[in-house]
N, C-alpha and C positions, 0 to 999 in steps of 0.2 A: 248680281251680287256687288253686296259692300264694301264699297272701295279698303275701309278695314279690317274689316274680315278677310279681303284677297291678299294684305298686301302683312297679314298676320300668317295664314300660308304659306306667301312664298320666304319669310320668315324660316319660320320651321323648314322647313324642306331642303334651307340650305343648310342648317342645323348639322356640325359633327355627328356621327356615333354618342363620343364622348358627351355632348353635350345635349342630344337629344333624351340620352338615360337620363343626368340633371335634371329635365323637365318635369320629367316623366315622376321622378321621385318628387319634383318641388311645384303642383300639381298635387300628387296625392298625401300632400302636408298640409296642401294649404285646401283643399275639397272635404280634406277627411278621410280622404278613401284609402280602406286597408286590400289591398293585395287577397284576401279571399275573397274581396269585391269585383277583382278586377280576373275573375275565371269566368267561365261560361254560363251563359247563362238557366237559368231555369232547371235543373236536374238534368243535365248535357252532362254532367259526369260525378260521380258519386263522389261523397266524400270520404280524405282518407280512415278507414276501418269501416267503411257502412257496408255490410256486403250487398252482393245485389240479389235483385225480388228475384223468383223463381223461374219466370216467365224467360232474363235474359240468360238461364243457366239451359234453357232449353235451346233458345237462338242461340247459344254456342253450337248444337251439332242437329244443324240445319238439314234434310230427310234431301238425300242427294237424286237433283233431277233432269243431269246429261249422264248419259254414256256411255262407253266405248264399246264394239261388238267387233271380237279377237277371235280370227282359224285358227286354233291352235293346232290343229293335221287336220287327216283326211284319209276314206278308206281309197288306198291304188287304184283299186278295180270303180271306185265313183269317182274319179276325177277330174272326166271332161262333166258326167251333170256337175260337180261342186263350182266346177270354172264356169258354165254356163249361165248356175245361178250367181256367183259372185258376180260374173257379169249384166245379167240384167238388175239386179239390187243396188249396185253400185257406177252404173253407165260406164265401165268401161269399157275402149278398147279390147279386141280376144289379145292380142300380145299382153299385152298391163293384165289384166284378169289372170291369166296363166301365168308370169308372173308373181303373181302373188300371191295363189294359192301353195307354189312350192317352191314357197317360199317360207310358210307359216312355220312359226307359231305370227301371223303381221293380222295388223287389224285395216279391219275391211270400213269400219266407216264408223263415229269419233262426233259425241257431242249428240246425240239422239234420247228422243224419251225414250221411258220405261218399257210402257209400249210397242212403238219403234223396235226397241231390240228385241226383244221376245219373239215378234215379228220375223225380223231375221234370225234369227234362233232355229228358232220349231222348220223355217224354209233352207238352210244350210245345212241340219241336222236330216231332217230330211231328204237331200241330195248324197249325206255320202259323211257333213265333214263333223268336224269337233268344234263347236263351239263356246267359248267364256265370256260372259256378259261383265265388263269391271265398271 
């Protein structure tokens, strides 16, 4: 690096906040730079009062990709089947699966894809549970 540039960088780095602001203002004036030119480059932010394009409105409401499977309740006659199914689907031990089922409503799995959530719901409902996908 050129020693002249290195010295300049050192001098700028040693400025106080007030001095740095004054330097910025002086450079803007000397170089003819307006505040609008200091904004993010090339369409990164819309101008004040500009309406966003339709694609931006669609992006504001993205389609949900991660779902949670929640056991709401279960048929008391099917309790053992539901516990076995929860155990098989989650990999929990017998005690943990039993507590989860008995303390319904409880989340069985979180952050799963829609297809997997539907599959879990079908299996748990077949075992006797009432399931909600959120």
